[in-house]
DRENGUDREN-970930 format. One line per field, with one value per residue (C-alpha): x, y, z; residue in one letter. Coordinates in Angstrom, 2 decimals. Layout:
# DRENGUDREN-970930
px = X, ...
py = Y, ...
pz = Z, ...
kolti = a, ...
# end
This chain:
# DRENGUDREN-970930
px = 99.44, 100.72, 104.29, 105.61, 107.58, 106.40, 104.63, 105.22, 108.17, 110.82, 109.93, 109.55, 113.09, 114.32, 112.55, 114.00, 117.48, 117.22, 115.90, 118.71, 121.34, 119.87, 119.68, 123.25, 124.46, 122.54, 123.94, 127.47, 127.04, 125.51, 128.18, 130.91, 129.43, 129.19, 132.80, 133.95, 132.09, 133.51, 137.02, 136.38, 135.08, 138.18, 140.40, 138.31, 135.67, 132.54, 132.57, 129.92, 127.33, 127.80, 124.74, 125.44, 125.94, 123.93, 123.30, 120.03, 117.60, 118.66, 122.21, 120.94, 119.64, 121.78, 124.95, 125.05, 127.52, 125.26, 122.26, 124.10, 125.10, 121.47, 120.42, 123.03, 121.88, 118.29, 119.38, 121.20, 118.05, 115.81, 118.12, 118.22, 114.41, 114.49, 116.92, 114.64, 111.62, 113.49, 114.63, 111.01, 109.99, 112.74, 111.47, 107.89, 108.98, 110.99, 107.95, 105.78, 108.21, 108.37, 104.57, 104.45, 107.02, 105.05, 101.80, 103.35, 105.12
py = 73.06, 74.14, 74.86, 78.42, 77.40, 77.87, 81.17, 82.37, 83.79, 81.78, 83.15, 86.68, 86.51, 85.07, 87.79, 90.50, 89.03, 88.77, 92.35, 93.70, 91.85, 93.03, 96.64, 96.43, 95.18, 97.95, 100.62, 99.33, 99.32, 102.81, 104.22, 102.62, 104.10, 107.54, 107.37, 106.25, 109.12, 111.60, 110.33, 110.53, 114.10, 115.06, 113.82, 115.23, 117.68, 118.15, 121.14, 123.78, 124.58, 128.04, 130.31, 131.63, 128.18, 127.21, 123.64, 121.82, 121.32, 117.75, 118.76, 121.29, 118.47, 116.83, 115.20, 111.41, 111.52, 113.69, 111.55, 108.44, 110.23, 111.17, 107.56, 106.34, 108.84, 107.70, 104.05, 104.90, 106.48, 103.61, 101.00, 103.00, 102.86, 99.13, 98.58, 100.54, 98.50, 95.22, 96.31, 97.07, 93.58, 92.11, 94.08, 92.95, 89.31, 89.60, 90.98, 88.22, 85.53, 87.11, 87.08, 83.42, 82.49, 84.42, 82.70, 79.24, 79.74
pz = 124.59, 121.17, 120.24, 119.88, 116.77, 113.20, 112.72, 116.28, 118.17, 116.32, 112.91, 114.33, 115.68, 112.37, 110.37, 112.61, 112.35, 108.55, 108.36, 110.52, 108.50, 105.21, 106.45, 107.72, 104.34, 102.57, 104.89, 104.36, 100.58, 100.45, 102.78, 100.68, 97.50, 99.11, 100.30, 96.86, 95.16, 97.66, 96.93, 93.17, 93.51, 95.51, 92.68, 89.82, 91.09, 89.01, 86.70, 87.47, 84.82, 83.37, 83.31, 79.78, 78.33, 75.24, 76.36, 76.01, 78.91, 79.68, 80.50, 83.04, 85.23, 87.89, 86.69, 86.71, 89.60, 91.75, 90.82, 91.97, 95.17, 95.77, 95.14, 97.64, 100.26, 99.77, 100.03, 103.25, 104.69, 103.54, 105.08, 108.32, 108.45, 107.66, 110.56, 112.90, 111.80, 112.27, 115.72, 116.57, 115.39, 117.57, 120.57, 120.04, 119.64, 122.86, 124.69, 123.23, 124.37, 127.84, 128.03, 126.98, 129.62, 132.28, 131.30, 131.27, 134.63
kolti = x, x, x, x, x, x, x, x, x, x, x, x, x, x, x, x, x, x, x, x, x, x, x, x, x, x, x, x, x, x, x, x, x, x, x, x, x, x, x, x, x, x, x, x, x, x, x, x, x, x, x, x, x, x, x, x, x, x, x, x, x, x, x, x, x, x, x, x, x, x, x, x, x, x, x, x, x, x, x, x, x, x, x, x, x, x, x, x, x, x, x, x, x, x, x, x, x, x, x, x, x, x, x, x, x
# end
C-alpha cells in the first residue's frame, strides 16, 4: 500500500492552507488601502472636473486616487475569488481523505 503523503492529500491541504492565507493577506491589504483612501478623501476630497475646462484629454481620465481605489477594489474581488477557490480545494481534499479512510477501513 502506498503512502498518502507527497502529491496526495497532504499537499492538497497545504496548498489550500497557503491559498487561504495568501487570500486573507491580500484582502486585508486591499481593505486597508481602501480605508486609507476613504480617510484621505474625507480630509481632502477630490476636485470635480469642470465641463468647460480647457484641459487635455489625459486629464479627463480617472484621477490617480480613483484609479488606485479601483485597483484596490479589483484586488479585493480577486482575493475573494482566490479564497473561495482555496476553500473548494480544502473541501475536495477533505472528501478525498474521507474516501481513503473509508476504503482502508
